[in-house]
C-alpha positions as CSV (number, residue, x, y, z in Angstrom):
1,X,95.6,98.9,84.9
2,X,97.2,96.1,87.0
3,X,97.1,92.6,85.6
4,X,95.7,90.1,88.1
5,X,97.9,86.9,88.1
6,X,96.7,83.4,89.5
7,X,99.1,80.9,91.0
8,X,101.6,79.8,88.3
9,X,101.2,82.8,86.1
10,X,104.4,84.2,84.6
11,X,105.4,87.2,82.4
12,X,108.4,89.2,81.3
13,X,108.8,92.4,83.2
14,X,109.3,94.2,79.9
15,X,105.8,93.2,79.1
16,X,104.5,94.8,82.3
17,X,106.7,97.9,82.4
18,X,109.7,99.4,80.9
19,X,110.9,100.5,84.1
20,X,113.6,98.6,86.3
21,X,113.2,100.7,89.5
22,X,110.3,98.6,91.1
23,X,108.3,98.8,94.4
24,X,107.1,95.4,95.7
25,X,104.4,95.2,98.3
26,X,103.2,92.2,100.4
27,X,100.1,92.4,102.4
28,X,99.7,89.3,104.8
29,X,98.2,89.1,108.2
30,X,96.1,86.7,110.5
31,X,94.5,87.0,114.0
32,X,97.3,86.5,116.8
33,X,100.0,85.6,114.0
34,X,103.5,87.2,114.0
35,X,104.7,87.0,110.3
36,X,108.2,87.7,108.9
37,X,108.5,88.7,105.2
38,X,111.9,88.3,103.5
39,X,113.6,88.2,100.2
40,X,116.2,85.6,99.2
41,X,118.6,86.5,96.4
42,X,119.6,83.1,94.9
43,X,122.2,82.0,92.4
44,X,121.9,80.1,89.0
45,X,121.5,76.8,91.1
46,X,118.7,78.5,93.3
47,X,120.9,78.6,96.3
48,X,121.8,81.3,98.8
49,X,125.5,81.4,98.0
50,X,126.0,84.7,99.5
51,X,124.2,85.4,102.7
52,X,124.5,89.2,102.1
53,X,121.5,88.7,99.7
54,X,119.2,87.4,102.4
55,X,117.2,90.6,102.9
56,X,115.0,90.5,106.2
57,X,114.4,92.6,109.3
58,X,118.1,92.1,110.6
59,X,119.6,92.8,107.2
60,X,117.3,95.4,105.4
61,X,119.4,95.8,102.2
62,X,122.0,94.2,99.8
63,X,125.5,95.4,99.6
64,X,124.9,97.6,96.5
65,X,121.4,98.5,97.7
66,X,119.7,96.9,94.7
67,X,117.3,95.1,97.2
68,X,116.0,97.3,100.1
69,X,113.4,96.4,102.7
70,X,111.3,99.5,103.3
71,X,108.8,98.4,106.1
72,X,105.0,98.8,106.5
73,X,103.6,101.4,104.3
74,X,100.5,102.2,102.0
75,X,98.4,99.4,103.3
76,X,101.1,96.9,102.8
77,X,102.5,94.6,105.6
78,X,106.0,94.8,104.3
79,X,107.5,96.3,101.1
80,X,110.7,96.3,99.0
81,X,112.4,98.4,96.5
82,X,114.1,96.3,93.7
83,X,116.4,97.8,91.1
84,X,116.8,95.2,88.6
85,X,119.5,96.8,86.5
86,X,121.8,97.1,89.6
87,X,121.6,93.4,90.7
88,X,124.8,91.7,90.3
89,X,125.3,88.9,87.6
90,X,125.6,86.2,90.2
91,X,122.0,86.7,91.4
92,X,119.4,85.0,89.1
93,X,116.3,84.9,91.3
94,X,114.8,86.9,94.0
95,X,112.1,84.9,96.1
96,X,109.7,86.7,98.4
97,X,108.5,84.7,101.3
98,X,106.6,84.8,104.3
99,X,107.1,82.6,107.5
100,X,105.2,82.5,110.8
101,X,107.2,83.5,113.9
102,X,105.9,81.2,116.7
103,X,102.7,79.1,116.7
104,X,100.2,79.2,113.9
105,X,99.9,78.0,110.3
106,X,99.1,79.6,106.9
107,X,95.5,78.4,106.8
108,X,94.8,81.0,109.6
109,X,95.9,84.0,107.4
110,X,93.3,86.3,105.7
111,X,93.2,87.6,102.2
112,X,96.6,88.8,101.2
113,X,98.6,89.8,98.0
114,X,101.9,90.7,96.4
115,X,102.0,93.5,94.0
116,X,104.5,95.4,91.7
117,X,104.4,99.0,91.2
118,X,106.5,100.9,88.5
119,X,106.3,104.5,87.5
120,X,103.6,105.3,90.0
121,X,101.2,102.6,88.7
122,X,100.7,99.1,90.0
123,X,101.3,96.9,87.2
124,X,100.8,93.2,88.6
125,X,99.0,91.7,91.5
126,X,98.8,88.2,92.8
127,X,96.1,87.6,95.5
128,X,95.7,84.6,97.9
129,X,94.1,83.6,101.0
130,X,94.4,81.0,103.9
131,X,91.9,78.7,102.3
132,X,94.6,77.6,99.8
133,X,96.8,76.3,102.6
134,X,96.5,74.0,105.6
135,X,99.3,73.2,108.1
136,X,102.2,75.1,106.2
137,X,104.2,77.6,108.4
138,X,105.7,79.4,105.5
139,X,104.8,80.6,102.1
140,X,106.8,81.3,98.9
141,X,104.8,84.0,97.5
142,X,106.3,85.3,94.2
143,X,109.6,85.5,92.4
144,X,111.6,87.7,90.0
145,X,113.9,85.4,87.9
146,X,116.3,85.9,85.2
147,X,115.8,83.8,82.1
148,X,117.3,85.8,79.2
149,X,115.4,88.8,80.7
150,X,114.0,89.4,84.2
151,X,110.4,87.9,84.7
152,X,108.0,87.7,87.4
153,X,106.1,84.6,88.6
154,X,103.2,84.2,91.0
155,X,104.2,81.1,93.1
156,X,101.9,80.7,96.2
157,X,103.6,77.6,97.3
158,X,103.1,76.6,101.0
159,X,106.1,75.1,103.0
160,X,105.9,72.9,106.1
161,X,108.7,74.5,108.0
162,X,109.1,78.0,109.3
163,X,111.9,80.5,108.4
164,X,114.7,78.0,109.4
165,X,113.2,75.3,107.0
166,X,113.1,78.0,104.2
167,X,116.6,78.9,104.8
168,X,117.8,75.3,104.8
169,X,115.8,74.8,101.5
170,X,117.8,77.5,99.9
171,X,121.2,76.2,101.0
172,X,121.6,78.2,104.1
173,X,122.5,77.0,107.5
174,X,120.9,78.0,110.9
175,X,123.5,78.8,113.4
176,X,121.8,78.3,116.7
177,X,124.6,79.5,118.8
178,X,124.9,82.9,117.1
179,X,123.2,85.9,118.7
180,X,120.8,87.8,116.6
181,X,122.1,90.9,115.0
182,X,121.1,94.4,116.2
183,X,117.8,95.4,115.0
184,X,117.5,97.5,111.9
185,X,117.1,101.3,112.6
186,X,113.6,102.5,111.7
187,X,113.6,105.2,109.1
188,X,112.8,108.7,110.2
189,X,110.0,108.8,107.5
190,X,108.7,107.2,104.5
191,X,111.0,107.5,101.5
192,X,109.9,109.8,98.8
193,X,109.3,106.9,96.3
194,X,107.0,105.3,98.8
195,X,103.3,104.7,97.6
196,X,100.6,107.1,99.2
197,X,98.7,106.0,102.1
198,X,95.6,105.4,100.2
199,X,95.3,102.6,97.7
200,X,93.2,104.8,95.4
201,X,95.9,107.3,95.1
202,X,98.7,107.1,92.6
203,X,101.3,104.3,93.3
204,X,105.1,105.0,93.6
205,X,106.4,107.3,90.8
206,X,110.0,105.9,90.8
207,X,110.9,103.5,88.0
208,X,109.0,105.4,85.2
209,X,110.2,104.6,81.6
210,X,112.4,107.2,80.1
211,X,110.7,109.5,77.7
212,X,113.1,110.8,75.1
213,X,115.7,111.6,77.6
214,X,119.2,110.3,77.8
215,X,119.5,107.3,80.1
216,X,120.3,108.3,83.6
217,X,121.9,106.4,86.6
218,X,119.5,105.0,89.2
219,X,117.6,107.8,91.1
220,X,119.3,109.0,94.1
221,X,117.2,109.3,97.4
222,X,119.1,112.0,99.3
223,X,122.7,110.8,98.8
224,X,124.7,109.5,95.7
225,X,124.3,105.8,95.1
226,X,127.1,103.7,96.4
227,X,129.5,101.9,94.0
228,X,128.6,98.0,94.0
229,X,130.7,95.9,96.2
230,X,133.4,93.9,94.4
231,X,132.3,90.4,93.8
232,X,133.9,87.8,96.2
233,X,134.3,84.0,95.9
234,X,131.8,82.8,98.5
235,X,133.2,80.8,101.3
236,X,131.1,78.7,103.3
237,X,128.1,80.9,104.1
238,X,126.8,81.1,107.7
239,X,123.1,81.6,107.9
240,X,121.7,84.8,109.5
241,X,121.4,84.6,113.2
242,X,117.9,83.1,114.3
243,X,115.1,85.3,115.4
244,X,115.0,85.5,119.1
245,X,112.1,87.0,121.1
246,X,113.2,90.4,122.7
247,X,114.2,90.3,126.2
248,X,111.3,92.5,127.2
249,X,108.7,90.0,125.9
250,X,110.2,87.2,127.8
251,X,108.6,85.9,131.1
252,X,109.9,87.5,134.3
253,X,111.6,84.8,136.5
254,X,110.8,85.1,140.2
255,X,113.9,84.5,142.4
256,X,115.2,85.6,145.8
257,X,116.7,89.1,145.8
258,X,120.4,89.1,145.4
259,X,120.3,85.6,143.7
260,X,121.5,85.8,140.0
261,X,118.8,84.2,137.7
262,X,120.0,81.4,135.6
263,X,119.3,82.3,131.9
264,X,116.5,80.3,130.4
265,X,117.3,77.7,127.6
266,X,117.0,79.1,124.2
267,X,113.9,78.4,122.5
268,X,113.7,76.4,119.1
269,X,114.3,78.8,116.1
270,X,111.3,81.0,115.4
271,X,109.4,80.0,118.6
272,X,108.6,82.2,121.5
273,X,109.8,80.6,124.7
274,X,106.9,79.3,126.8
275,X,105.8,81.5,129.8
276,X,107.5,80.7,133.2
277,X,105.1,79.2,135.8
278,X,106.2,81.9,138.3
279,X,104.1,85.2,138.4
280,X,105.7,88.4,137.4
281,X,106.9,90.3,140.5
282,X,105.1,93.7,139.3
283,X,101.5,93.8,137.9
284,X,100.2,90.5,138.9
285,X,97.1,90.5,136.6
286,X,97.7,90.2,132.8
287,X,94.9,92.5,131.8
288,X,93.3,94.5,134.8
289,X,89.7,95.4,134.3
290,X,88.9,99.1,133.8
291,X,89.9,101.1,136.8
292,X,91.5,98.2,138.5
293,X,94.9,98.3,140.4
294,X,97.0,95.4,139.3
295,X,96.8,92.6,141.8
296,X,93.0,93.3,142.7
297,X,89.9,91.4,142.0
298,X,87.3,93.8,140.2
299,X,83.6,92.9,139.9
300,X,82.1,93.1,136.4
301,X,80.3,96.2,135.3
302,X,76.8,96.4,136.9
303,X,77.9,94.6,139.9
304,X,80.0,97.2,141.8
305,X,80.3,97.6,145.6
306,X,77.8,99.6,147.5
307,X,77.8,103.3,147.0
308,X,80.3,104.9,149.4
309,X,82.4,101.7,149.5
310,X,85.7,101.2,147.8
311,X,87.0,97.8,146.7
312,X,89.9,96.5,148.5
313,X,93.0,97.7,147.1
314,X,91.8,101.0,145.6
315,X,94.3,103.8,146.1
316,X,96.9,101.5,147.4
317,X,100.4,101.2,145.7
318,X,101.4,97.8,144.5
319,X,103.2,95.8,147.1
320,X,106.8,95.4,146.3
321,X,108.3,91.8,146.4
322,X,110.3,91.5,149.7
323,X,113.9,91.5,149.1
324,X,116.0,88.6,150.3
325,X,119.3,90.6,149.6
326,X,120.6,94.0,149.3
327,X,122.1,95.9,146.2
328,X,120.9,97.4,143.2
329,X,119.0,94.3,141.8
330,X,117.1,94.2,144.9
331,X,116.1,97.8,144.8
332,X,114.9,97.7,141.1
333,X,113.3,94.4,141.3
334,X,109.7,95.8,142.1
335,X,109.8,98.0,138.9
336,X,110.7,95.4,136.4
337,X,108.7,95.2,133.3
338,X,105.7,93.2,133.4
339,X,105.5,90.8,130.5
340,X,102.1,88.9,130.0
341,X,102.0,87.7,126.4
342,X,99.0,90.1,125.8
343,X,98.6,92.8,123.2
344,X,97.9,95.6,125.8
345,X,99.7,95.3,129.0
346,X,99.7,97.8,132.0
347,X,103.1,98.2,133.5
348,X,101.7,100.2,136.5
349,X,98.8,102.6,136.9
350,X,100.5,105.3,134.7
351,X,102.3,103.3,132.0
352,X,100.7,101.2,129.3
353,X,102.6,98.7,126.7
354,X,101.3,97.7,123.5
355,X,102.8,94.8,121.4
356,X,102.2,95.6,117.7
357,X,103.3,92.3,116.6
358,X,100.2,90.6,118.3
359,X,97.1,91.1,116.2
360,X,98.9,92.7,113.3
361,X,96.8,95.9,113.7
362,X,98.6,99.3,114.0
363,X,97.7,101.7,116.9
364,X,96.4,105.2,116.9
365,X,97.7,107.1,119.9
366,X,97.8,110.7,121.1
367,X,100.7,112.6,119.6
368,X,103.6,112.9,122.1
369,X,102.4,110.1,124.3
370,X,105.3,107.6,123.3
371,X,107.9,107.4,126.1
372,X,109.7,104.3,124.9
373,X,109.7,101.8,122.1
374,X,111.6,98.6,121.2
375,X,111.7,96.8,118.0
376,X,110.8,97.9,114.4
377,X,108.2,100.6,114.7
378,X,107.1,103.3,112.4
379,X,105.4,106.5,113.5
380,X,103.5,108.6,111.2
381,X,101.1,111.4,111.4
382,X,97.3,110.5,111.3
383,X,95.3,113.3,110.0
384,X,91.5,113.7,110.0
385,X,91.2,115.4,106.7
386,X,89.8,119.0,106.4
387,X,86.2,117.9,107.3
388,X,87.2,116.0,110.2
389,X,89.3,119.1,111.5
390,X,86.4,121.5,111.0
391,X,84.0,119.0,112.9
392,X,86.5,118.4,115.6
393,X,87.2,122.1,116.2
394,X,83.5,122.7,116.2
395,X,82.6,120.0,118.8
396,X,85.8,120.1,120.9
397,X,86.3,116.3,120.1
398,X,89.3,116.8,117.9
399,X,92.2,114.5,118.4
400,X,95.9,114.8,117.4
401,X,96.9,111.4,116.5
402,X,99.9,109.4,115.3
403,X,99.8,106.0,113.9
404,X,102.1,103.3,115.3
405,X,102.8,100.2,113.1
406,X,105.5,97.7,112.5
407,X,106.7,95.0,114.9
408,X,107.7,96.1,118.3
409,X,106.6,97.3,121.7
410,X,105.6,100.9,122.3
411,X,105.1,102.2,125.8
412,X,102.6,105.0,126.2
413,X,101.9,107.6,129.0
414,X,100.7,111.1,129.5
415,X,101.4,113.5,132.4
416,X,101.1,110.7,135.0
417,X,97.3,110.1,134.2
418,X,96.0,106.7,135.4
419,X,95.5,104.3,132.3
420,X,93.0,101.8,131.8
421,X,92.4,99.3,128.8
422,X,88.9,98.7,127.9
423,X,88.3,95.9,125.4
424,X,85.3,95.9,123.1
425,X,84.0,92.8,121.6
426,X,81.4,94.2,119.0
427,X,79.9,96.5,121.6
428,X,80.5,100.3,122.0
429,X,81.6,102.9,124.6
430,X,81.4,106.6,124.7
431,X,84.4,108.6,125.9
432,X,85.2,112.2,125.7
433,X,88.2,112.8,123.3
434,X,90.2,114.4,126.2
435,X,90.2,111.1,128.0
436,X,91.4,109.0,125.1
437,X,95.1,108.1,125.0
438,X,95.1,105.4,122.2
439,X,93.2,102.8,120.5
440,X,93.3,99.9,117.9
441,X,92.9,101.3,114.3
442,X,90.4,98.5,113.7
443,X,87.9,100.3,115.9
444,X,85.3,102.6,114.4
445,X,85.1,106.1,116.1
446,X,82.7,108.9,115.4
447,X,81.5,112.1,117.1
448,X,78.1,111.7,118.8
449,X,75.7,114.5,119.7
450,X,74.2,114.7,123.3
451,X,70.9,116.7,123.0
452,X,69.9,119.2,125.8
453,X,68.3,122.5,126.6
454,X,69.7,125.5,128.5
455,X,73.3,125.4,127.4
456,X,75.0,127.3,124.6
457,X,74.5,125.5,121.2
458,X,72.0,123.3,122.8
459,X,74.1,120.1,122.8
460,X,77.4,118.5,124.1
461,X,79.5,116.0,122.2
462,X,81.5,112.9,122.9
463,X,83.4,110.1,121.0
464,X,81.8,106.7,120.3
465,X,84.1,103.8,119.7
466,X,82.5,100.6,118.3
467,X,83.8,97.2,117.1
468,X,86.5,94.7,118.1
469,X,89.6,96.1,119.7
470,X,90.9,98.1,122.8
471,X,90.7,101.6,123.9
472,X,93.0,103.2,126.4
473,X,91.4,105.7,128.6
474,X,93.1,108.0,131.0
475,X,91.7,109.5,134.2
476,X,92.8,111.8,137.0
477,X,93.1,109.3,139.8
478,X,91.2,105.9,140.4
479,X,87.7,106.1,138.8
480,X,84.5,104.6,140.1
481,X,82.0,102.4,137.9
482,X,78.5,102.6,138.8
483,X,75.3,100.9,137.2
484,X,72.9,103.2,135.6
485,X,69.7,103.8,137.4
486,X,66.7,106.2,136.7
487,X,68.2,108.6,139.2
488,X,71.9,108.5,138.1
489,X,73.4,112.2,137.4
490,X,77.0,113.1,136.8
491,X,78.8,116.4,136.3
492,X,79.9,116.8,132.7
493,X,83.4,117.6,133.7
494,X,83.9,114.5,135.9
495,X,82.1,112.0,133.7
496,X,84.8,109.8,131.8
497,X,82.9,107.2,129.9
498,X,79.6,105.3,129.5
499,X,78.1,102.4,127.7
500,X,77.0,103.5,124.4
501,X,73.4,101.8,124.9
502,X,72.7,104.3,127.7
503,X,70.3,107.1,127.1
504,X,71.8,110.5,128.0
505,X,70.1,113.7,128.4
506,X,71.2,117.1,129.8
507,X,69.9,118.3,133.1
508,X,70.5,121.6,135.2
509,X,68.4,120.7,138.0
510,X,70.9,119.3,140.4
511,X,71.8,121.5,143.5
512,X,75.1,120.2,144.8
513,X,77.4,123.2,145.3
514,X,76.7,126.4,147.2
515,X,79.9,128.2,146.9
516,X,79.2,130.0,143.7
517,X,77.2,132.8,145.0
518,X,73.9,133.0,147.1
519,X,71.0,131.3,145.3
520,X,73.1,129.4,142.7
521,X,74.1,125.8,142.9
522,X,77.4,126.1,141.1
523,X,76.5,123.2,138.8
524,X,75.7,124.5,135.4
525,X,75.8,121.3,133.3
526,X,75.0,117.8,134.4
527,X,74.1,114.5,132.5
528,X,71.3,112.3,133.5
529,X,71.8,108.6,132.5
530,X,69.0,106.1,131.8
531,X,68.9,102.6,130.4
532,X,68.4,98.9,130.8
533,X,70.3,96.9,133.4
534,X,73.8,96.3,132.6
535,X,74.5,99.8,131.4
536,X,77.3,101.6,133.4
537,X,79.1,105.1,133.8
538,X,82.6,105.7,134.8
539,X,83.4,108.9,136.8
540,X,86.8,110.2,137.9
541,X,87.4,112.0,141.2
542,X,88.4,115.2,139.4
543,X,86.8,118.3,138.0
544,X,88.3,120.5,135.3
């Protein structure tokens, strides 16, 4: 059973476990916060005398790989592998710290923890929350330190500055003029020693105490362990390059075609540059409403234009910015990425971008829908379990999903379908699984039954999403949103979505089509919608 530590508690590692190959997991998140988690390898004077032992997203391991950053897994925001018996003699402390990248403070974080796992079992956990802090922008969470033997301490000490201040506190220097190093490559899959995806399942099995067996070297993970790098006398240690917002998230500067854009002044260390006052040349609205073409004003649900009328701009392609010059830059200017600073951003009618660093929540997306990603992103299979597969197959609402997590931007699309972001704020919406491209993992989803008569099985099924988050819905063409009235009917193949509060029944009384055969309408299954004012349906101009 894991020991629960409070702030300031300390213990020998040998009292917790006989293993030396340890898994360290950190969970920390807050709404709208981007948080970096790193490990500082310090000398006897608690200084970063060798910058190769500053392990973070741009340098994910130490030279001899005794400290390795593993990424997001098993419910942990960040995780590390620490092999104590391989740490060189000049390293006396490993300090695990978190810092906020951009605006925010530690009082905004939710409940978090740091935990140590050995031999497949969690041996110690220290929990904390934002109520313990105020305006601090960094947090020293826990330490491994050498005092005759290796020990663990729960620190929980806030720090007023961000990552740059932490680095200077440990004797490093921030080189503002240096460019950031290339981003670490995302591992193809979770390593074998990683903990399972569920907390209730056994923890990582590496590092178990030896049981009547001769001592063996540190376990290999697909390749022989590398020999430790020879110790070198440390010269003046340059600090790692400052974190810089990726270029795809920087605001687009509007300028006449053919005129080179002056590079913006670098933002202070750890801060995102402020948005430029000029609008982006492509995709004028940060978050178009459901079914809205970028740059068009769309009335809210329930206040749509009259039947038979289309809002201005429907079906019209976005207007390109007039070019003031010729050349390649002028030709590509209308198709540049549309940065808005929002979590979900439509790049055009068929391409959607999600920034995983905003909100700190993973995204579930249809398998194979990723067309491009930038940053440190992990893709893993999201199974529904045996019962979920049985229900999905029986109802036709099975979704083959992948889980996108980490810190980066993922671009999603599928067969040129039109994409629409629907943001839920505690309300609900019903969408057929066939029309769902992606959604925030925080949303609750379940299969809902629609009762009816005169059809095989006596019912239809749909997916219902509830909670706070965003659903990305795909349609064939530009959809129409209509208010629900007592005489609202829709073809079951053309309907895309409707408000979950609307009452739905199955009707086969509609006579619209006369091309099936004489005496038959051609419409076999239709849905009738009823509900209070404010309910809506979404219909696409397409039938299967």
